[in-house]
C-alpha positions as CSV (number, residue, x, y, z in Angstrom):
1,M,-12.0,-14.7,7.1
2,P,-14.6,-12.9,4.8
3,D,-13.6,-12.1,1.3
4,G,-12.0,-8.8,0.7
5,A,-14.0,-5.9,-0.7
6,L,-12.4,-6.2,-4.1
7,S,-12.0,-10.0,-4.2
8,H,-14.2,-10.1,-7.3
9,L,-11.6,-8.1,-9.3
10,R,-8.5,-8.9,-11.3
11,V,-5.7,-6.3,-11.7
12,L,-3.0,-6.5,-14.4
13,D,-0.1,-4.5,-12.9
14,L,2.4,-3.5,-15.6
15,S,4.0,-0.9,-13.4
16,R,7.3,-0.9,-11.6
17,V,9.3,1.0,-9.0
18,L,6.9,2.7,-6.5
19,A,3.9,4.7,-7.5
20,G,2.1,2.1,-9.6
21,P,3.2,-0.9,-7.4
22,T,1.9,1.0,-4.3
23,A,-1.5,1.3,-6.0
24,G,-1.4,-2.4,-6.9
25,Q,-0.5,-3.3,-3.4
26,I,-3.4,-1.4,-1.9
27,L,-5.8,-3.1,-4.3
28,A,-4.3,-6.5,-3.3
29,D,-4.7,-5.6,0.4
30,L,-8.4,-5.0,-0.4
31,G,-8.7,-8.5,-1.9
32,A,-8.1,-8.0,-5.6
33,E,-6.1,-10.6,-7.5
34,V,-3.1,-8.6,-8.7
35,I,-1.0,-10.1,-11.5
36,K,2.4,-8.3,-11.7
37,I,3.9,-8.5,-15.2
38,E,7.7,-8.4,-15.2
39,R,10.5,-8.7,-17.6
40,P,12.1,-12.2,-17.8
41,G,15.4,-12.5,-16.1
42,R,15.3,-9.0,-14.6
43,G,11.9,-8.0,-13.2
44,D,11.0,-4.8,-11.4
45,D,13.9,-2.5,-11.2
46,T,13.5,-2.3,-7.4
47,R,14.3,-6.0,-7.0
48,H,18.0,-4.8,-7.4
49,W,17.8,-1.7,-5.2
50,G,19.7,-3.1,-2.2
51,P,21.1,-3.6,0.3
52,P,19.4,-4.4,2.5
53,W,18.2,-7.8,1.3
54,F,15.9,-10.4,2.6
55,T,17.8,-13.7,2.0
56,G,15.5,-16.1,3.9
57,T,16.7,-19.4,5.3
58,D,18.1,-20.3,1.9
59,G,20.7,-17.7,2.4
60,E,20.8,-16.6,-1.2
61,L,23.5,-14.0,-1.9
62,H,21.1,-11.2,-2.7
63,G,17.5,-12.5,-2.2
64,E,14.9,-9.8,-2.4
65,S,15.6,-6.1,-1.8
66,A,13.8,-4.4,1.1
67,Y,12.7,-1.7,-1.4
68,Y,10.9,-4.3,-3.6
69,L,9.3,-5.9,-0.6
70,A,7.8,-2.5,0.5
71,A,5.4,-2.3,-2.4
72,N,4.5,-5.8,-3.7
73,R,2.9,-7.8,-1.0
74,G,-0.1,-9.9,-2.0
75,K,0.7,-10.0,-5.7
76,K,1.4,-12.7,-8.2
77,S,4.4,-12.4,-10.5
78,V,4.3,-13.5,-14.1
79,T,7.3,-13.0,-16.4
80,V,6.4,-12.0,-20.0
81,D,8.6,-10.4,-22.7
82,I,6.2,-7.7,-24.1
83,T,8.7,-6.8,-26.8
84,K,7.8,-10.0,-28.6
85,T,4.5,-10.7,-30.4
86,E,3.7,-13.8,-28.4
87,G,4.3,-11.9,-25.2
88,Q,2.0,-9.1,-26.3
89,R,-0.7,-11.6,-27.1
90,I,-0.4,-13.1,-23.5
91,V,-0.8,-9.6,-22.0
92,R,-3.8,-8.8,-24.2
93,D,-5.4,-12.1,-23.3
94,L,-4.9,-11.3,-19.6
95,A,-6.3,-7.8,-20.1
96,A,-9.4,-9.3,-21.7
97,R,-10.0,-11.2,-18.5
98,S,-9.1,-8.3,-16.1
99,D,-10.9,-5.4,-14.6
100,I,-8.0,-3.0,-14.1
101,V,-4.7,-2.2,-15.8
102,L,-2.0,-0.2,-14.0
103,E,1.0,1.0,-16.0
104,N,3.7,3.7,-15.7
105,F,5.5,3.5,-19.0
106,R,6.5,6.8,-20.7
107,V,3.8,8.5,-22.8
108,G,3.0,6.3,-25.8
109,G,5.4,3.6,-24.6
110,L,2.8,0.8,-24.7
111,A,1.1,1.8,-27.9
112,R,3.8,0.3,-30.0
113,Y,3.1,-3.1,-28.4
114,G,-0.6,-2.8,-28.9
115,L,-1.1,-2.6,-25.1
116,D,-2.3,1.0,-24.8
117,Y,-5.8,1.9,-23.6
118,A,-7.3,2.2,-27.1
119,S,-6.1,-1.3,-28.0
120,L,-7.1,-3.0,-24.8
121,S,-10.4,-1.3,-24.4
122,A,-11.4,-2.5,-27.9
123,I,-11.3,-6.0,-26.6
124,N,-12.6,-5.2,-23.1
125,P,-14.9,-2.2,-23.0
126,G,-15.3,-2.4,-19.2
127,L,-11.5,-2.1,-18.6
128,I,-10.3,0.6,-16.2
129,Y,-6.8,1.6,-17.4
130,C,-4.7,3.8,-15.2
131,S,-1.5,5.4,-16.6
132,I,0.9,6.9,-14.0
133,T,3.6,9.2,-15.4
134,G,5.7,12.0,-14.2
135,F,4.0,14.8,-16.0
136,G,0.8,13.4,-17.5
137,Q,-0.3,12.6,-21.1
138,T,-0.6,16.3,-22.1
139,G,1.4,19.5,-21.8
140,P,4.9,20.5,-22.9
141,D,6.6,18.2,-20.4
142,A,4.5,15.1,-21.1
143,H,7.3,13.1,-22.7
144,R,9.9,13.8,-19.9
145,P,10.7,11.0,-17.5
146,G,9.5,11.8,-14.0
147,Y,11.1,10.7,-10.7
148,D,9.9,11.4,-7.2
149,F,13.0,13.5,-6.3
150,L,12.5,15.7,-9.4
151,I,8.8,16.0,-8.7
152,Q,9.4,17.0,-5.1
153,G,11.6,19.8,-6.4
154,M,9.5,20.9,-9.3
155,G,6.3,20.6,-7.4
156,G,7.3,23.0,-4.7
157,L,7.6,20.5,-1.8
158,M,11.3,21.1,-1.3
159,S,10.9,24.8,-1.3
160,I,8.9,24.5,1.9
161,T,10.9,21.6,3.5
162,G,14.1,22.3,5.5
163,E,15.5,25.1,7.4
164,P,15.8,28.7,6.0
165,D,18.9,29.5,4.0
166,D,20.3,31.7,6.8
167,V,20.1,28.9,9.5
168,P,22.9,26.4,9.9
169,G,22.0,23.4,7.8
170,G,19.5,25.5,5.9
171,G,18.5,24.8,2.3
172,P,15.9,22.8,0.4
173,Q,15.3,19.2,1.6
174,K,13.4,16.3,0.1
175,V,11.1,14.3,2.3
176,G,12.7,11.2,3.8
177,V,10.5,8.8,1.7
178,A,9.3,9.1,-1.9
179,L,6.2,10.9,-0.9
180,A,5.2,12.0,-4.4
181,D,5.2,8.4,-5.6
182,I,3.3,7.2,-2.5
183,M,0.7,9.9,-2.8
184,S,0.3,9.1,-6.5
185,G,-0.3,5.5,-5.7
186,L,-3.0,6.6,-3.3
187,Y,-4.7,8.9,-5.8
188,A,-4.5,6.2,-8.4
189,V,-6.5,3.8,-6.1
190,I,-9.0,6.6,-5.5
191,A,-9.5,7.1,-9.2
192,V,-9.7,3.4,-9.9
193,L,-12.4,3.0,-7.2
194,A,-14.4,5.9,-8.6
195,A,-14.1,4.4,-12.1
196,L,-15.4,1.1,-10.7
197,A,-18.4,2.9,-9.3
198,Y,-19.1,4.4,-12.7
199,R,-18.7,1.0,-14.4
200,D,-21.2,-0.5,-11.9
201,R,-23.8,2.0,-13.3
202,T,-22.9,2.0,-17.0
203,G,-20.9,-1.1,-17.7
204,L,-18.2,1.1,-19.2
205,G,-14.5,1.3,-18.2
206,Q,-12.4,4.4,-18.7
207,Y,-8.9,5.8,-19.0
208,I,-7.2,7.5,-16.0
209,D,-4.3,9.9,-16.7
210,L,-2.5,10.4,-13.4
211,A,0.6,12.6,-13.1
212,L,3.1,12.7,-10.2
213,L,3.5,16.5,-10.7
214,D,-0.3,17.0,-10.5
215,V,-0.4,15.0,-7.4
216,Q,2.4,16.9,-5.8
217,V,0.8,20.2,-6.6
218,A,-2.5,19.0,-5.1
219,S,-0.7,17.8,-2.0
220,L,0.7,21.3,-1.2
221,A,-2.7,21.8,0.5
222,N,-2.7,24.8,2.8
223,Q,0.7,26.0,1.5
224,A,-0.7,26.2,-2.0
225,M,-3.7,28.2,-0.7
226,N,-1.4,30.4,1.4
227,Y,0.2,31.5,-1.9
228,L,-3.0,31.7,-4.0
229,V,-4.7,33.9,-1.4
230,S,-1.8,36.1,-0.5
231,G,0.3,36.1,-3.6
232,E,3.4,35.5,-1.5
233,A,5.3,32.2,-1.9
234,P,5.8,30.4,1.4
235,E,9.3,30.1,2.7
236,R,11.0,27.2,4.5
237,L,10.3,27.3,8.2
238,G,12.1,24.2,9.3
239,N,9.8,22.4,11.7
240,A,7.6,25.4,12.4
241,H,4.1,25.7,10.9
242,P,3.2,28.6,8.6
243,N,-0.3,29.1,10.1
244,I,-0.2,27.8,13.7
245,V,2.1,28.9,16.6
246,P,3.5,27.2,18.7
247,Y,3.4,24.2,16.5
248,Q,7.0,22.8,16.0
249,V,9.9,21.0,17.4
250,F,11.6,22.2,20.6
251,A,14.9,21.2,22.2
252,A,14.7,19.9,25.7
253,S,17.9,19.3,27.8
254,D,18.3,15.8,26.4
255,G,16.8,15.9,23.0
256,H,13.8,17.1,21.0
257,F,10.0,16.8,21.2
258,I,7.0,18.1,19.3
259,L,4.6,20.7,20.7
260,A,1.4,21.1,18.7
261,V,-0.8,23.8,20.1
262,G,-3.8,23.9,17.8
263,N,-6.0,26.5,19.5
264,D,-6.1,29.3,22.1
265,D,-7.5,27.1,24.9
266,Q,-4.5,24.7,24.5
267,F,-2.1,27.8,24.6
268,R,-3.7,28.9,27.8
269,R,-3.1,25.5,29.4
270,L,0.5,25.7,28.2
271,C,0.9,29.1,29.8
272,D,-0.5,27.8,33.1
273,L,1.8,24.8,33.0
274,I,5.0,26.8,32.5
275,G,4.1,29.3,35.1
276,T,3.3,32.3,32.9
277,P,-0.6,32.5,32.9
278,E,-0.4,36.2,32.0
279,M,1.0,35.4,28.6
280,A,-2.4,33.9,27.6
281,N,-3.9,37.4,27.9
282,D,-1.0,39.3,26.3
283,E,-2.4,40.9,23.1
284,R,0.8,39.6,21.3
285,F,-0.1,36.0,22.1
286,A,-3.8,35.8,23.1
287,T,-4.9,34.5,19.6
288,N,-3.3,32.3,17.1
289,A,-3.1,35.1,14.5
290,A,-1.3,37.2,17.0
291,R,1.1,34.4,17.9
292,V,1.9,33.9,14.2
293,E,2.7,37.6,13.9
294,H,4.8,37.6,17.0
295,R,6.4,34.1,16.7
296,G,9.9,35.8,16.8
297,E,9.2,36.8,20.4
298,L,7.3,33.8,21.6
299,I,9.4,30.9,20.2
300,P,12.8,31.9,21.8
301,F,11.1,32.4,25.1
302,L,9.5,28.9,25.0
303,Q,12.8,27.4,23.9
304,S,14.5,28.8,26.9
305,V,11.8,27.3,29.1
306,F,11.9,23.8,27.5
307,A,15.7,23.6,27.6
308,C,15.6,23.4,31.4
309,A,14.2,19.8,31.7
310,D,14.4,16.6,29.7
311,S,12.0,15.7,27.0
312,S,10.3,12.8,28.9
313,D,9.4,15.2,31.8
314,W,7.9,17.7,29.4
315,L,5.9,15.1,27.5
316,K,4.4,13.8,30.8
317,Q,3.5,17.3,32.0
318,L,2.2,18.5,28.7
319,E,0.1,15.4,28.1
320,A,-1.3,15.6,31.7
321,A,-2.2,19.3,31.0
322,G,-4.0,18.4,27.8
323,V,-1.5,20.1,25.5
324,P,-0.8,18.0,22.3
325,C,2.8,16.8,22.2
326,G,4.8,13.8,21.2
327,P,8.3,12.3,20.8
328,I,10.3,12.1,17.6
329,N,10.8,8.4,17.2
330,R,13.4,6.6,15.2
331,I,12.0,3.9,13.0
332,D,13.0,1.1,15.4
333,Q,11.1,3.0,18.1
334,V,8.1,3.3,15.8
335,F,7.7,-0.5,15.5
336,A,8.3,-1.0,19.2
337,D,5.5,1.5,20.1
338,P,2.7,-0.4,21.9
339,Q,0.1,1.5,19.8
340,V,1.7,0.6,16.5
341,Q,1.9,-3.0,17.7
342,A,-1.7,-3.1,18.8
343,R,-2.8,-1.8,15.4
344,G,-1.0,-4.6,13.6
345,M,1.3,-2.4,11.6
346,Q,4.0,-5.1,11.5
347,V,3.1,-8.5,10.2
348,E,4.9,-11.6,8.9
349,A,4.4,-13.9,5.9
350,E,6.1,-17.1,4.8
351,H,8.5,-16.3,1.9
352,P,9.5,-18.7,-0.9
353,L,13.1,-18.2,0.0
354,G,12.4,-19.8,3.4
355,G,11.2,-18.5,6.7
356,P,9.0,-15.5,7.6
357,V,9.6,-12.1,6.0
358,P,8.6,-9.0,8.1
359,L,6.2,-6.7,6.4
360,V,4.4,-3.5,7.1
361,G,0.7,-4.1,7.7
362,S,-2.1,-2.4,5.9
363,P,-3.5,0.7,7.7
364,L,-7.1,-0.1,6.4
365,K,-9.3,-1.5,9.2
366,M,-12.7,-2.6,7.8
367,S,-15.4,-4.3,9.8
368,A,-17.2,-6.4,7.1
369,T,-14.4,-6.9,4.6
370,P,-11.1,-6.9,6.4
371,T,-7.9,-6.6,4.4
372,E,-6.3,-9.8,3.2
373,E,-3.9,-11.6,5.4
374,A,-0.5,-10.5,4.0
375,S,1.2,-12.8,1.6
376,A,4.9,-12.3,0.8
377,P,5.9,-10.3,-2.3
378,P,6.4,-12.9,-5.0
379,T,9.8,-14.0,-6.3
380,L,10.4,-13.3,-10.0
381,G,8.0,-15.4,-12.1
382,Q,6.7,-17.3,-9.1
383,H,3.2,-17.6,-10.6
384,T,3.9,-17.6,-14.3
385,D,2.9,-21.3,-14.8
386,A,-0.1,-21.1,-12.5
387,I,-1.6,-17.9,-14.1
388,L,-1.0,-19.0,-17.7
389,Q,-2.6,-22.3,-16.9
390,E,-5.5,-21.2,-14.7
391,V,-6.4,-17.9,-16.4
392,L,-5.5,-18.5,-20.0
393,G,-5.7,-22.3,-20.1
394,L,-2.2,-22.9,-21.6
395,D,-1.1,-26.4,-21.1
396,D,2.3,-27.8,-20.2
397,G,3.4,-28.0,-23.8
398,A,2.3,-24.5,-24.7
399,R,4.1,-23.1,-21.6
400,E,7.3,-25.1,-22.4
401,R,7.3,-23.6,-26.0
402,L,6.9,-20.1,-24.6
403,R,9.8,-20.7,-22.2
404,R,11.9,-22.2,-25.0
405,D,11.3,-19.1,-27.1
406,G,12.2,-16.7,-24.3
407,I,8.7,-15.3,-23.9
408,I,8.5,-16.3,-20.3
409,D,11.1,-17.5,-17.7
């Protein structure tokens, strides 16, 4: 297999939980060597966020949590106590030999250890240093801790997610995955790649200040612009779309399905399918703008039609008519989907605990530099000796002394 696009790069990943580790995992998928620095004896917080656990053939009581496995494939784990002078020296020496640093400590948290950007860039001017925090390095909330759930609320996402208050089950809802964290990891990778392009031209690294709140606001997309253009804050619409109708979930006789009519031609085909071709010429429904204005009349009618047959029948008919539609799959159905399987979105890797561990595959499909074959997320400190020997040249005696002094596991 050809080398990955980033196989010439080394990443020092000081982050934990999800946003930073997601960024590190994507860089590892693209071929970078990602060294995950963890606390001796404890490691990344998410190692303990179970059940469920992967126990392997060794059958260890807890093994590795599924949460940890989700964001750490392809990395190497090194345990270092950065609160101790010798541990700080190890991290600085690794940073001097690295291209990228990822960290998500609180603002100023690494400065007291001499591991902040100012300190590390002084010894490695080409270093790209990405700090991921809840609220950024500036502003009145900069020193507040930030968690995805809080950011989804503060950043407006929960105000537009869920059913309206006057509907049964109504009220604000968070998204079912930590979307602000995941999006922040993606934006971090984009910023790092841009900084690498700049370094290619100038030889200089730079500092990246990435905030979960900023990312969440940017991710409001059309809903943010709906407010900025109109001055009216969007309301929760459940599964309906604020700008397109009909574009939502409908209940069939046996369950639910998605109808996604994106233009007037598709609406005309829908009208022909359900036996009401005249609706396509009705001034209340002939254009998308009119349908948005008259959704209160159109949606109940469509719901009464769709309730008369089961979802599989509707999906077959709608697809045959060229009207965008789809099922609402459970996660087990997602991984059983032939398309998902054909795209290699579930993979396996041999795990140190024994046996293969199932993993989600990378969505990046590249012709000349395919993503790396997945390797299992590392056990705590799995690569400590190898990295300290191969990268820093520390011999057996030096490593044993560090272990005896509690600097490494």
